[in-house]
C-alpha angles and dihedrals in degrees: 000000000000089000093052090053089054091217093128131031118256091240091054092048093050090052090045093054096031095240131137114252092231088056090051092052091048092052091043091052092048091049094050093047090050089050092051092050092050093049088051091056098260104136098169116104138181116261118241119243090249091053091049090050091050091047092050091051091050091047091052091048092049092048089053092050091050090049090051094049090048091053090047089048091051093048092050092047093050090047090053092047090054091055092057 
């Protein structure tokens, strides 16, 4: 945001936050492109790698829960079949 306000030079900002200027310009381009997409009505976005990692963990946890429930269901069903 500081760069958009143009109160400080890009070189000075990069020194302040210890980032490479080429990285700054890459992030700036991505930020502006995302803004253009949002303004044009495109609300989809790419997931970050940390979001993908968290989703994979959640997916594995849910699969494990479903497998456990299926096993419990089978056990109950077999128990009920034995009673008949």
